C-alpha positions in Angstrom: 136.0 -87.2 141.3 135.6 -85.4 137.7 138.5 -83.4 138.7 140.7 -86.9 139.8 139.9 -88.5 137.0 140.9 -85.8 135.0 143.9 -85.0 136.5 144.9 -89.2 136.1 144.4 -88.9 132.5 146.6 -85.9 131.9 148.9 -87.8 134.2 149.1 -90.7 132.2 149.2 -88.9 129.1 152.7 -87.2 130.2 154.1 -90.7 131.1 152.7 -92.1 127.4 154.3 -88.9 125.9 157.8 -89.1 128.3 157.4 -93.0 127.1 157.5 -91.6 123.4 160.2 -89.4 123.3 162.4 -91.9 124.7 162.4 -94.6 122.2 162.2 -91.7 119.4 165.5 -89.5 120.9 168.5 -91.6 120.3 170.4 -89.9 122.7 168.4 -91.0 125.5 168.7 -94.9 123.9 170.9 -97.4 126.1 173.9 -99.0 124.6 172.6 -102.3 125.6 169.4 -104.1 126.4 168.1 -107.0 129.1 165.8 -109.3 128.3 162.8 -109.6 130.7 161.7 -112.7 130.2 162.1 -115.7 127.4 162.4 -115.6 124.0 161.5 -118.1 120.8 162.0 -116.0 117.7 164.0 -115.9 114.4 166.6 -113.7 113.7 166.8 -111.2 111.3 167.7 -114.2 108.5 165.0 -116.0 109.9 167.2 -118.6 112.0 164.6 -119.8 115.1 166.5 -118.9 118.5 165.7 -119.8 122.2 166.9 -115.8 124.2 166.9 -116.4 127.5 165.3 -114.3 130.6 168.3 -111.7 132.0 170.1 -111.9 128.1 172.2 -108.7 127.4 172.2 -107.5 123.7 173.9 -104.7 121.6 170.8 -102.1 120.6 171.5 -101.0 117.0 168.3 -99.0 116.7 164.6 -98.3 117.6 162.1 -98.3 115.4 158.5 -97.6 116.7 158.0 -99.8 119.4 160.7 -102.7 117.7 164.4 -102.4 119.2 167.2 -104.2 116.6 169.2 -105.8 119.3 172.7 -108.3 118.5 173.2 -111.2 121.0 176.1 -112.4 119.5 175.6 -116.3 118.8 171.5 -116.2 119.4 171.6 -113.5 115.8 169.9 -109.8 115.7 166.7 -109.5 116.6 163.8 -107.6 116.3 161.8 -107.8 119.8 159.1 -106.1 121.4 161.4 -103.5 123.4 158.4 -103.8 126.1 160.0 -106.9 126.3 163.3 -105.7 127.4 164.2 -103.1 130.4 164.8 -100.3 127.2 162.6 -97.6 129.2 164.0 -98.1 132.2 167.2 -98.2 131.2 166.6 -95.0 129.1 164.8 -93.2 131.7 167.9 -93.7 133.7 170.1 -91.4 131.0 167.4 -89.0 130.4 167.8 -88.2 134.0 171.3 -88.6 134.3 171.8 -91.6 136.6 173.6 -92.9 133.9 176.1 -91.3 132.0 176.6 -92.4 127.7 180.4 -91.8 127.8 179.8 -92.3 123.9 177.4 -92.7 121.5 176.2 -95.9 120.0 177.3 -96.5 117.3 180.4 -94.2 117.8 181.3 -97.3 120.2 180.4 -100.3 118.1 182.1 -98.8 114.8 185.4 -97.2 116.3 189.0 -98.8 115.8 187.4 -100.5 112.9 187.8 -98.0 110.5 191.1 -97.6 108.0 192.4 -94.8 105.8 194.8 -95.7 103.1 196.4 -92.3 103.0 199.3 -92.1 100.0 199.3 -96.3 100.2 199.5 -96.5 104.0 197.2 -98.0 106.0 196.1 -95.6 109.0 193.9 -97.3 111.3 191.2 -94.3 112.6 190.3 -95.1 116.5 187.2 -93.9 118.5 188.9 -90.7 119.9 189.3 -89.5 115.7 185.3 -89.8 115.2 183.9 -89.6 118.6 182.9 -85.6 117.5 180.8 -86.4 114.2 177.0 -86.3 114.4 175.9 -88.2 111.4 177.7 -91.3 109.7 177.1 -92.5 106.1 177.5 -96.1 105.6 178.2 -96.3 102.0 177.9 -100.3 100.6 178.8 -100.9 97.7 178.8 -104.7 96.3 179.9 -105.0 92.6 182.9 -104.4 91.1 182.1 -102.1 87.7 183.7 -98.7 86.3 180.6 -96.9 86.9 180.6 -98.3 90.7 184.4 -96.9 90.5 183.5 -93.5 89.7 181.0 -93.1 91.9 183.2 -94.2 94.9 185.8 -91.9 93.1 183.3 -89.0 93.7 182.6 -89.8 97.5 186.1 -90.0 97.8 186.9 -86.9 96.5 183.5 -85.3 98.6 185.4 -86.2 101.4 188.2 -84.7 100.3 187.0 -81.5 99.7 185.2 -81.2 103.7 181.7 -81.3 102.2 181.2 -84.3 104.6 182.4 -82.4 107.8 181.0 -79.4 107.5 177.8 -81.4 108.1 179.4 -83.6 110.5 179.1 -86.6 108.6 181.5 -89.3 108.8 181.9 -91.8 105.7 182.1 -95.3 105.6 182.4 -97.6 103.0 181.6 -101.2 103.2 182.7 -103.2 100.2 181.0 -106.1 99.5 184.5 -107.9 97.5 187.3 -107.9 99.2 189.2 -107.0 95.7 187.7 -103.5 96.7 190.3 -102.8 98.9 193.1 -102.6 96.1 191.2 -99.9 94.7 191.2 -98.1 98.1 194.8 -98.5 98.7 195.3 -97.4 95.0 193.1 -95.3 94.9 191.1 -94.0 97.2 193.2 -92.4 99.3 190.8 -90.4 101.6 187.2 -92.7 102.3 187.8 -94.2 105.1 186.8 -98.2 105.2 185.7 -100.7 107.0 188.5 -103.5 108.0 188.4 -105.7 105.6 187.7 -109.2 107.9 185.1 -107.5 109.7 182.7 -105.5 107.1 180.3 -108.3 106.0 179.5 -109.4 109.6 179.2 -105.7 110.7 177.4 -104.4 108.3 174.7 -108.3 108.9 174.7 -106.3 112.9 173.7 -102.5 111.6 171.1 -104.8 109.0 170.9 -101.1 107.2 168.9 -103.4 104.1 170.0 -101.0 100.7 167.9 -103.0 99.0 170.7 -102.6 95.6 173.9 -100.9 95.7 175.8 -98.8 95.7 173.8 -96.9 98.1 174.3 -95.1 101.8 172.3 -94.5 104.6 172.7 -91.9 107.1 172.6 -92.7 110.5 172.8 -90.9 113.1 175.8 -91.0 116.3 173.5 -93.2 117.9 172.5 -95.1 115.3 169.2 -93.9 114.0 168.5 -93.7 110.3 168.0 -90.6 108.8 168.1 -91.0 105.8 168.0 -93.8 102.9 169.3 -93.6 99.2 167.5 -94.6 96.3 170.2 -96.6 94.2 173.1 -94.6 93.6 174.2 -94.1 89.4 175.9 -92.3 87.3 173.5 -90.7 84.4 173.8 -92.5 81.2 173.4 -89.6 79.1 176.2 -88.1 81.1 178.5 -91.7 81.2 181.2 -92.7 78.4 182.1 -95.9 80.0 185.4 -95.4 77.8 187.3 -92.8 79.3 188.2 -94.0 81.7 188.7 -91.6 84.8 187.5 -89.2 83.2 185.7 -87.2 86.1 182.8 -84.8 85.3 180.9 -83.3 87.8 177.6 -82.8 85.6 177.9 -86.8 85.5 177.5 -87.5 89.5 174.0 -85.0 89.6 172.0 -88.1 91.0 175.3 -89.1 93.3 175.0 -84.9 94.6 170.9 -84.7 94.7 171.1 -87.7 97.0 173.6 -86.5 99.2 171.6 -82.6 99.1 168.5 -84.8 100.2 170.7 -86.7 103.0 172.1 -83.4 104.6 168.2 -81.7 104.4 167.1 -84.6 106.3 169.8 -83.7 108.8 168.4 -80.0 109.1 164.1 -81.2 109.0 
């Protein structure tokens, strides 16, 4: 009897460990989740919705046992993953019963990115980005010279191949339409999310950058790997009267945040 009890405890522990690994292992995250019973709750913006049993939503990411799910017109919600078919769906992926053709985040963001190379809009399709292991979502709202210089630094970093060395695809999410003029005229390499969908997708991703400019590094399935501090040019190194002056010493804090992101990948 005692042996049977020990075996039951060990077995239940293995099941629990398996479930925990599925929650933490983004490669096992399904692209969609089905709600098992009716939910009445507020979305991330505080608006109440009724989500009926059987409703299907797009999984954005999992944190602990909570799943961030986009239910379309019913809003983006944090839901208890146990209230969905998460475990069953992730088990199918782990066992090989279901094959993910592309990582979750790549499916959502693919075909919605553009580069203004030599003032010519080049759309990046899913095949162009699917092999990247990580996505750096760069959020920048206010238009000013300091933010423009930081964006220029990231543009030149991308051009220099630093991001590709770490299998990272950077994508800019500008908060103001006028930024696209800067990308068209000056930032010819840094990919940027297409104008008419950038705000809606930033809301769906719900990365909640505390202030901008800043970035959130995610893996190809949407798991957050690193959140940066607010990016800034060191005051002692920044002279706003020197427009376009590019000195690496000014960008020490930005470079440090990128290095922390690269370190988070290796850990």
